[in-house]
Steps between C-alpha positions, in 0.01 A plus 500: 500500500167629361333490842792684657499766226127563556560540872783749432270709284231510769745623761644767270150645457456493878835674559414784268239617752738500797743747644327831421524746784717276717682681781789382716642677804858488623599293800438672833796664675519586869757767575642479853753783478741648244699176475259221592199379303305183419323414173244224449381347173405178330489308176272239344508290183213275405382339182308246300653236275351264244721220365387289208461125566607541865173425681463154664243411238723611214342837430624853566590566865375805692719628783463813712802573717637750749858513376644745751382707797756721672515755779772767477651679799795735470636805669788705630652444846758781479684700239635254239356202693187336359317170526273282290264223613282330238288189531361254246205263513687170521193302399484713182859409412464126551135473402398340828489581869602144579839492331758337727750760617299792366533681832131588527273722298728806499876512465760775538597597147744786569648612831779750433703742709609762247804720558484738204814710537537652153394438139825311447505282813220337695469190718188287545490218758228240552271314261487653152522439126833354397671712228392328181367548148228748418195273507592363842571852631161619368303245690158433350369852565741693275534269202410579141311173444262307722694172460860621524619199702525244220880481483699315770533706816779530754510291823313751719209503253439123490262484800744257660771492762697799366257784565155616401386714206851621424573589863767364732663594831823696463655838432514714186724797419365712217526841340546695181737753344380691197325247277672196654324299772622203703380260768704230675364261762588201715216266600422162658406345166433127528511459876493121523508197270813525280647793694672290767782756545255788553634708211332829410334619182666791318269721292594796281322731259666770288302730271572794274235747387602631158211748480274614785601354834237267641353616829384217728512435876840365600649264243161377377382514138193531277447357151290792377434858609204544264685785329514718815876474564634626168715297263658196670788282378649284774729198487530288814736218595423266791705223654424258784706211636509261796736216575300179552191690394323211322473123535477297821705481819671187367549635146524879506591722203575869457249749362570795270275723292583787265218712357495788254184713488397785273227764516416763240204736528440785257249755630311711246350846546157356425512289818578184306805285578687219326665245732740211441614273783729199467717268709757227438576258784776244546468261796782267606325264742581149377464223759598133502233264355457329838442838664247603237307176560472567874178658634717704740699664216496878482522496122495805276493558127835446327533663160397813311175694479376823353191709441408812305197727532376780277225735621331817381309735729227669301499875561183632663391796709227292665496316831575160347803414285556179305838328460496196269810276504646176374758286681698190410688276745744216428666269757781276374652265762845352443542131432136431405251571225233611750474857372191702584351823373199722550339784306285764669267748332354753738366845575567707811208729586655786695293706742777639721839358409601193699257597777183421309501289188332203340628246253364265238734242350514177307795262537594189307794272584666302777765730657495586871723639777678168566636485144373143462215443253156517653167414343466632146186711544293783356382734776295819514547722807332812631683665792465808719764680708450772763753666730469783751 
């Protein structure tokens, strides 16, 4: 622990000299005529991690990683008809270019035909985020914390046979009326294994904005607006289900998940902001013991999980803003004593909102996105994020 603490201090001194005068330009847009246009952009997340007692020789490990590299392409084909095509570095996701079934170095992340007819009714068709809880709708680029994926995630976010990075092939109907927003989708879900009858995945998200209405593309979300969106108080309810969505072909079981998420952000005139984010998840994904023992089982977390985060953006008129936060996660599976938890203490260093920021954090615990206990570890991370 002492060695790791010394390393944290060294990096904090280094970070204090960064970020001054940084400048970020918007994605380029090509206008074809009054109705047609194309916009191009990209995103990158990279970082360094040091985990105590994780090196082969028993010392502190040192790992540099490219966590995500994306290209964004979007545009308008006609009035009320748009499209989105985003890619992701598949090797970044799986950590290797040689992963079986990885589909090469680059994969299609989003491919959406968007028929946006009115604020209250829109239809998206293709590959897209399934309507879900806030942290899964954020993706990694719009989260409040660097390690937001430490509670069990839904099927399309398990890097398995039910989708990739929260995306799946299907159709979503979404819209809003006043301060109420909804999204309802039908997707492939688990497309083999236990799903012998080829059932579909149903995904729904309902949200109500009690104060300022959140303004995001489509039905997507953010976990902080860095005090720029006014006072936010939103309650969201998500539900997903699929018949024969877990287990094996011989021993299938149904999958259901209900998630309640909460976001509060109080923006002050000084430029400061106080943010609270929390979620409570209930997964019903129990499988037969013989199915769970099979290497071919598509098994998910079965039980309850929750997290809570408190953050404070320090008001400043300068280029760089600092947002310290604390987060606690608890995963509690049914029928076992294999609970897991994780605490995170971090600071977001904001240069230009979600488009240019850095992060320093320290985590301790054994929780991860599967819900099953991982290695109980103490880790220091420095990360950078850039989008255009």
